C-alpha positions in Angstrom: -8.4 -13.3 -30.3 -11.5 -11.5 -31.6 -13.7 -13.0 -28.9 -11.3 -11.9 -26.1 -11.0 -8.4 -27.7 -14.8 -8.0 -27.8 -15.4 -9.2 -24.2 -12.4 -7.2 -23.1 -13.8 -4.0 -24.5 -17.1 -4.7 -22.7 -15.4 -5.6 -19.4 -13.2 -2.5 -19.6 -16.1 -0.2 -20.3 -18.0 -1.6 -17.4 -14.9 -1.4 -15.2 -14.6 2.4 -15.7 -18.3 3.1 -15.5 -18.2 4.3 -11.8 -16.1 7.3 -13.0 -18.9 8.5 -15.1 -20.6 10.0 -12.1 -19.7 11.6 -8.7 -19.0 12.3 -6.0 -15.4 11.3 -5.2 -13.7 12.5 -2.0 -10.4 12.3 -0.4 -10.1 9.7 2.4 -8.6 12.2 4.9 -8.4 9.9 7.9 -6.2 7.5 6.0 -3.2 9.5 4.7 -5.0 11.6 2.1 -5.0 14.7 4.3 -1.2 14.4 4.7 -0.5 13.4 1.1 -2.8 15.9 -0.5 -5.1 18.3 1.4 -2.4 19.5 3.9 0.6 18.9 1.7 1.9 22.4 0.9 4.8 20.9 -1.0 2.5 19.8 -3.9 0.4 22.9 -3.7 3.4 25.2 -4.2 3.9 26.3 -7.8 6.4 24.1 -9.5 9.9 25.5 -9.4 13.5 24.4 -8.9 13.1 25.0 -5.2 9.9 23.0 -4.9 11.3 20.1 -6.9 14.4 20.2 -4.6 12.1 19.9 -1.6 10.5 16.8 -3.1 14.0 15.3 -3.5 14.9 15.8 0.1 11.7 15.4 2.2 10.4 12.3 3.9 6.6 12.0 4.7 4.9 9.2 6.6 8.1 7.2 6.7 8.4 7.1 2.9 10.6 8.7 0.3 8.9 8.9 -3.0 9.9 12.2 -4.8 8.5 11.2 -8.2 5.1 10.4 -6.7 5.1 13.9 -5.1 6.1 15.4 -8.4 3.1 13.7 -10.1 0.8 15.0 -7.4 2.2 18.5 -7.8 1.7 18.4 -11.6 -1.9 17.2 -11.2 -2.6 19.9 -8.6 -1.1 22.6 -10.9 -3.5 21.4 -13.7 -6.7 20.5 -11.8 -6.3 21.9 -8.3 -7.1 19.8 -5.2 -9.5 17.5 -7.0 -9.7 13.8 -5.8 -11.6 12.8 -9.0 -8.8 13.9 -11.2 -6.3 12.1 -9.0 -8.2 8.9 -9.4 -8.6 9.4 -13.2 -4.8 9.8 -13.4 -4.4 6.5 -11.5 -6.9 4.8 -13.8 -4.9 6.1 -16.8 -1.7 4.8 -15.3 -3.4 1.4 -14.7 -4.5 1.3 -18.3 -1.0 2.0 -19.5 0.4 -0.6 -17.1 -2.1 -3.2 -18.5 -0.9 -2.5 -22.1 2.7 -2.8 -21.0 2.0 -6.0 -19.1 0.6 -7.5 -22.3 3.6 -6.4 -24.4 6.1 -7.5 -21.8 4.5 -10.9 -21.3 4.3 -11.5 -25.0 7.9 -10.5 -25.4 9.1 -12.9 -22.7 7.1 -15.8 -24.2 8.5 -14.9 -27.6 12.0 -15.2 -26.2 11.0 -18.6 -24.7 9.6 -19.8 -28.0 6.0 -20.1 -26.8 4.3 -16.8 -27.8 0.5 -16.8 -27.6 -1.1 -13.4 -28.1 -4.6 -14.6 -27.2 -3.4 -16.1 -23.9 -1.5 -13.0 -23.0 -4.5 -10.8 -23.9 -6.8 -13.0 -21.8 -4.4 -12.9 -18.8 -4.0 -9.1 -19.2 -7.8 -8.7 -19.2 -8.2 -10.7 -16.0 -5.3 -8.7 -14.4 -6.6 -5.3 -15.5 -10.2 -5.6 -14.3 -9.4 -7.6 -11.1 -11.1 -6.1 -8.0 -7.9 -6.6 -5.9 -6.4 -3.7 -7.9 -9.2 -1.3 -7.2 -7.5 0.2 -4.2 -4.6 1.4 -6.3 -7.1 3.5 -8.3 -9.8 4.2 -5.8 -7.5 5.4 -3.0 -5.6 8.6 -3.9 -2.7 7.9 -1.6 -2.2 4.5 -3.4 -1.5 6.3 -6.7 2.3 5.8 -6.4 1.9 2.1 -6.9 0.6 2.6 -10.4 3.3 5.1 -11.2 6.0 2.8 -9.8 4.6 -0.1 -11.9 4.7 2.0 -15.0 8.5 2.6 -14.6 9.1 -1.0 -13.5 7.4 -2.4 -16.7 9.4 0.1 -18.8 12.5 -1.2 -17.1 11.7 -4.8 -17.9 10.7 -4.0 -21.5 13.9 -2.0 -22.1 15.9 -5.0 -20.8 14.1 -7.4 -23.2 14.7 -5.0 -26.1 18.4 -5.0 -25.2 18.4 -8.8 -25.5 17.0 -8.7 -29.0 19.1 -5.7 -30.2 21.5 -6.6 -33.0 23.6 -3.4 -32.4 25.9 -3.2 -29.5 25.3 0.5 -29.1 21.5 0.0 -29.2 21.7 -2.7 -26.6 23.8 -0.6 -24.3 21.3 2.3 -24.6 18.4 0.0 -23.7 20.4 -1.4 -20.8 21.1 2.1 -19.5 17.5 3.1 -19.9 16.4 -0.1 -18.1 18.5 0.9 -15.0 17.1 4.5 -15.1 13.5 3.3 -15.2 14.3 1.0 -12.2 15.5 4.0 -10.3 12.4 6.0 -11.3 10.2 3.1 -10.2 11.7 3.0 -6.7 11.6 6.8 -6.4 7.9 6.5 -7.1 7.3 3.8 -4.5 9.9 1.7 -2.7 7.8 -1.4 -3.0 9.6 -2.1 -6.3 13.0 -2.1 -4.6 13.5 -5.8 -5.4 12.1 -5.7 -9.0 15.5 -6.5 -10.6 14.9 -10.0 -9.3 12.5 -10.3 -12.3 15.4 -9.5 -14.7 17.7 -12.1 -13.1 15.0 -14.7 -13.3 14.5 -14.0 -17.0 18.2 -14.6 -17.4 17.8 -18.0 -15.9 14.8 -18.8 -18.1 16.6 -17.7 -21.2 20.0 -19.1 -20.4 19.8 -21.8 -23.1 18.1 -19.5 -25.7 20.0 -16.3 -25.4 23.7 -16.8 -25.2 24.3 -13.0 -25.4 23.1 -12.7 -21.8 26.8 -13.0 -20.7 27.5 -9.7 -22.3 25.1 -7.9 -19.9 26.5 -9.2 -16.6 28.7 -6.1 -16.1 25.9 -3.8 -17.2 23.5 -5.3 -14.6 25.9 -4.1 -11.8 24.0 -0.8 -12.3 20.9 -2.5 -10.8 22.9 -3.7 -7.8 24.5 -0.3 -7.1 21.3 1.6 -7.5 19.4 -1.0 -5.5 21.8 -0.8 -2.5 21.7 3.0 -2.5 18.0 3.2 -2.8 17.5 0.6 -0.1 19.7 2.6 2.3 17.6 5.7 1.6 14.4 3.7 2.1 15.6 2.3 5.4 16.6 5.7 6.6 13.2 7.1 5.7 11.5 4.4 7.7 13.3 5.1 11.0 10.2 6.3 12.8 8.3 3.3 11.5 10.5 0.9 13.4 9.8 2.4 16.8 8.4 0.0 19.3 5.2 2.1 19.8 4.8 3.3 16.3 1.3 1.8 16.2 -1.5 0.6 18.5 -0.5 -3.0 17.7 3.0 -4.2 18.3 4.4 -7.5 17.0 7.4 -9.4 18.2 10.0 -10.7 15.7 8.6 -14.2 15.8 5.1 -12.9 15.2 6.3 -10.8 12.3 7.9 -14.0 10.8 4.6 -15.9 11.0 2.8 -12.9 9.5 5.3 -12.8 6.6 4.4 -16.4 5.6 0.7 -15.4 5.7 1.4 -12.4 3.5 3.3 -14.5 0.9 0.1 -16.4 0.2 -2.5 -13.8 0.9 -2.5 -11.9 -2.5 -2.9 -15.2 -4.4 -5.8 -16.3 -2.2 -7.5 -13.0 -2.8 -6.6 -13.0 -6.5 -8.2 -16.5 -7.0 -11.3 -15.7 -4.8 -11.7 -11.9 -4.3 -14.5 -12.0 -1.8 -14.7 -9.6 1.2 -12.0 -7.2 -0.1 -11.6 -4.1 2.0 -9.2 -1.4 3.0 -8.1 -2.7 6.4 -7.4 -6.3 7.5 -6.9 -6.3 11.2 -4.3 -8.6 12.8 -4.3 -10.1 16.3 -0.9 -10.8 17.8 -2.4 -13.9 19.5 -3.2 -15.4 16.1 0.4 -15.0 14.8 1.8 -18.1 16.5 3.6 -20.9 14.7 1.0 -23.5 15.7 -2.1 -21.3 15.2 -4.0 -22.7 12.2 -3.5 -19.7 10.0 0.2 -19.5 10.7 0.9 -23.2 10.6 -1.0 -23.8 7.3 0.7 -20.8 5.7 4.2 -22.0 6.6 3.3 -25.5 5.4 1.9 -24.3 2.1 4.8 -21.9 1.3 7.2 -24.8 2.0 5.1 -27.1 -0.2 5.0 -24.7 -3.2 8.8 -24.1 -2.9 9.8 -27.8 -2.6 7.2 -28.9 -5.1 8.5 -26.4 -7.7 12.1 -27.4 -7.1 11.4 -31.1 -7.3 9.4 -30.7 -10.6 12.3 -28.6 -12.0 9.7 -26.4 -13.6 11.7 -23.2 -14.2 8.7 -21.1 -15.1 6.8 -21.9 -11.9 9.8 -21.6 -9.7 10.7 -18.2 -11.3 7.1 -17.0 -10.9 7.1 -18.0 -7.2 10.5 -16.4 -6.5 9.4 -13.2 -8.1 6.2 -13.1 -6.1 8.1 -13.7 -2.8 10.6 -11.0 -3.7 7.8 -8.4 -4.4 6.0 -9.3 -1.2 9.0 -9.2 1.1 9.2 -5.4 1.4 5.6 -5.3 2.6 5.6 -8.5 4.6 6.1 -6.8 7.9 9.4 -8.4 8.7 10.7 -4.8 9.0 8.1 -2.7 10.9 6.7 0.2 8.9 4.4 2.2 11.2 0.9 0.9 11.0 0.4 -2.8 11.7 -2.2 -4.8 9.8 -2.4 -8.2 8.2 -2.1 -7.2 4.5 -3.5 -4.8 1.9 -5.1 -5.1 -1.5 -2.5 -2.8 -3.0 0.3 -5.2 -2.0 -1.0 -7.6 -4.8 -0.4 -5.1 -7.6 3.2 -6.2 -8.3 3.3 -9.9 -7.4 0.1 -10.8 -9.4 1.7 -9.3 -12.5 3.3 -12.7 -13.2 -0.2 -14.2 -13.7 -0.2 -12.7 -17.3 2.8 -14.6 -18.8 1.7 -17.7 -16.9 -1.7 -17.5 -18.4 -0.2 -17.0 -21.9 2.1 -19.9 -21.5 -0.7 -22.2 -20.2 -3.0 -21.1 -23.0 -0.3 -21.9 -25.6 -0.5 -25.6 -24.6 -4.2 -25.7 -25.7 -4.0 -26.6 -29.4 -7.5 -27.8 -30.3 -9.3 -24.7 -31.8 -12.7 -25.6 -30.3 -11.1 -26.1 -26.9 -9.2 -22.8 -27.2 -12.5 -21.0 -27.9 -14.2 -22.6 -25.0 -11.4 -21.8 -22.5 -11.3 -18.2 -23.9 -15.0 -17.9 -23.4 -14.8 -19.1 -19.8 -12.0 -16.6 -19.2 -14.0 -13.8 -20.7 -17.1 -14.6 -18.6 -14.9 -14.7 -15.5 -13.5 -11.3 -16.5 -17.0 -9.8 -16.7 -17.7 -11.2 -13.2 -14.5 -9.7 -11.9 -15.4 -6.3 -13.5 -18.7 -6.4 -11.7 -17.1 -7.0 -8.4 -14.6 -4.2 -9.1 -17.5 -1.8 -9.9 -19.0 -2.7 -6.5 -15.6 -2.2 -4.9 -15.1 1.2 -6.5 -18.4 2.4 -4.8 -16.8 1.8 -1.4 -14.0 4.2 -2.3 -16.2 7.2 -3.2 -16.3 8.7 0.3 -14.6 8.1 3.6 -17.9 7.1 5.2 -18.7 4.6 2.5 -15.2 3.1 2.9 -15.5 2.6 6.6 -19.0 1.2 6.5 -18.0 -1.2 3.8 -15.1 -2.4 6.0 -17.3 -2.9 9.0 -19.8 -4.8 6.9 -17.0 -7.3 6.1 -15.6 -7.3 9.6 -17.8 -5.8 12.3 -15.1 -6.2 15.0 -12.4 -4.2 13.1 -11.4 -1.6 15.7 -9.5 0.5 13.2 -12.6 0.9 11.0 -14.8 1.6 14.0 -12.3 4.2 15.1 -12.2 5.8 11.6 -16.0 5.8 11.3 -16.6 7.4 14.7 -14.1 10.1 13.8 -15.8 10.7 10.5 -19.2 10.9 12.1 -17.9 13.4 14.7 -16.6 15.6 11.9 -20.0 15.4 10.3 -21.8 16.4 13.5 -23.6 13.0 13.9 -22.7 12.7 17.6 -25.3 10.1 18.6 -24.3 7.6 16.0 -20.6 8.3 16.6 -21.2 7.4 20.3 -22.4 4.0 19.2 -19.3 3.3 17.2 -17.1 4.7 20.0 -18.5 2.2 22.4 -17.9 -0.6 20.0 -14.4 0.6 19.3 -13.7 0.6 23.0 -14.9 -3.0 23.3 -12.7 -4.3 20.4 -9.6 -2.1 20.7 -6.2 -3.7 21.6 -5.3 -3.3 25.2 -1.5 -4.0 25.4 1.1 -1.3 24.9 1.5 2.4 25.2 -0.4 3.3 22.0 -3.2 0.9 22.8 -3.7 2.5 26.2 -3.6 5.9 24.7 -6.3 4.7 22.2 -8.5 3.5 25.0 -8.1 6.8 26.9 -9.1 8.6 23.8 -12.3 6.7 23.5 -13.1 7.4 27.2 -12.3 11.1 26.7 -14.6 11.3 23.7 -17.3 9.5 25.7 -17.0 12.2 28.4 -15.5 9.8 30.9 -12.8 12.3 31.6 -11.8 10.9 35.1 -11.3 7.4 33.7 -9.2 8.7 30.8 -7.0 10.9 33.0 -6.5 8.0 35.4 -5.0 6.0 32.4 -2.8 9.0 31.4 -1.4 9.4 34.9 -0.8 5.6 35.1 1.1 5.8 31.8 3.1 8.7 33.0 4.7 6.6 35.7 6.0 4.0 33.1 6.6 6.5 30.3 7.8 9.8 31.9 9.5 11.0 28.7 6.6 10.2 26.3 5.4 13.3 24.4 1.9 11.8 24.0 1.5 11.1 27.6 2.9 14.4 28.9 0.8 16.3 26.5 -2.4 14.6 27.5 -1.6 14.6 31.2 -1.1 18.4 30.8 -4.6 18.7 29.5 -5.9 16.7 32.5 -4.2 19.1 34.8 -5.6 22.0 32.8 -9.1 20.7 33.3 -8.4 20.4 37.1 -7.3 24.1 37.1 -3.6 23.3 37.7 -2.3 25.6 35.0 1.4 25.7 36.1 1.7 22.0 36.2 -0.2 21.7 32.9 2.3 24.0 31.2 5.2 22.1 32.6 3.9 18.9 31.0 3.4 20.6 27.7 7.0 21.8 27.7 8.2 18.3 28.5 6.1 17.0 25.6 7.8 19.4 23.3 11.1 17.6 23.8 9.6 14.2 24.6 10.0 10.8 22.8 7.6 9.7 20.1 6.9 13.2 18.9 6.5 12.8 15.1 7.8 15.4 12.7 5.3 18.1 12.1 3.1 17.4 15.1 2.8 20.7 17.0 0.2 19.7 19.5 2.3 20.6 22.6 3.3 23.9 21.1 -0.3 24.7 20.2 -1.5 23.8 23.7 1.1 26.1 25.3 -0.3 29.0 23.2 -3.9 28.1 24.0 -3.1 27.8 27.7 -1.3 31.1 27.8 -4.2 32.9 26.1 -7.0 31.0 27.9 -9.8 32.9 29.5 -11.2 30.9 32.5 -14.7 32.0 31.5 -14.4 30.1 28.2 -14.4 26.3 27.6 -11.0 24.6 27.4 -9.9 23.9 23.8 -6.8 21.7 23.6 -5.1 19.3 21.2 -4.8 15.7 22.3 -2.2 13.4 21.0 -3.6 10.0 20.2 
């Protein structure tokens, strides 16, 4: 125990060392501008009206009022400061790590196999693992840590209800458990299926806690709350399910294959966290049943499931079911805007189960010298993970560092190429931006409306205006009601001096399909066109 505590302190100190120096910036291209910099909702002084707005507004296809409330509180205390946002996320992660330890130890205590050293070692490995760096390093991922906090309080409250001798006390803990679950989902809907953990604990404790039967009615609260919250989550994601919500579009069969890959992906990265990055691109051509990645993933998922059932190992089966439940909402079965293979933040909830498994496994090691040796190996591994995390944190300091890190891991990632060229253009580094534009044009997807719009964007930025406008006019024939196409065709006509036709297309774009909430590009272009002096350069807002 002392050995793990000493190494744990050293690993934790090293883990947080990147926060001892600056700079830290918002990643504006990837949601931070919408969630923070341009989010007037969190910048408004806290009041009943502003809190009511948070309870009713949907942003980027998500409904997370408690996460917005936290952002507003942080802004009221520290202003628009990305460093403070990250420190808050780091603090939440530290609290979560402590709660993971307490919860795991409590579960094992109910099972009759408590091992504080094993749980502490598992918590240490979970806490400093580089796959969780994204939840801290990316401001927009902060809601994951907040949601986890409430989810763990939900689970801990339920476990306290099981051990309460007083019926009144047990009822209060059950009620608080349900409330914490609601708070968790209102922070981030990724925890929508978290009550699965409670039902799995019931299965594990069925022979050891006969009082479980008393809580069956009380657990209906989870069901009712879950159904209502799921309905709200689905409604918030309406725009995310559109066919052309992103540059990449997957068929249902491709999404099914992707789901099998996602079910294994966090554990593969957890065991061997090499080449971690923000964006993992996905190719529709690779998501076929008989493609090696898809076929092996399906076979391995089946093997784990069948193997666990045949062995009748309740703990392993429960851990696997929990992991699957936590990954289903982010598996891509239901489209949610951007399409990519997976994300590091998706591992935050499922890998939680590693801690009690580690504690249970360590409890089977009884020889003192062997326990010390295993603990030492675990501590050394924790220091290695902490070092990888420190390196990973460096990639999250600035947007440019993040994109360059992603391209170092995958030079063909069109999304990272696109983001880096955009960042370089903002910084005035036009020559270098042109290099990445040409690479993005080479690797960008080509099928679908958004993909063609993306290619036209690159051509426009490369000053190949005629080629870009030819694509826009071709898209107009197949998509006459598209807001994006009409807006950009209008700009092409404007450049050709056809002002009346240009204005007509801008007006059509105002009421066109695919116009996302808050996008005022067509309206802005009408104002710019009406006020335009032919002696000045054309300034217009494209819709990509």
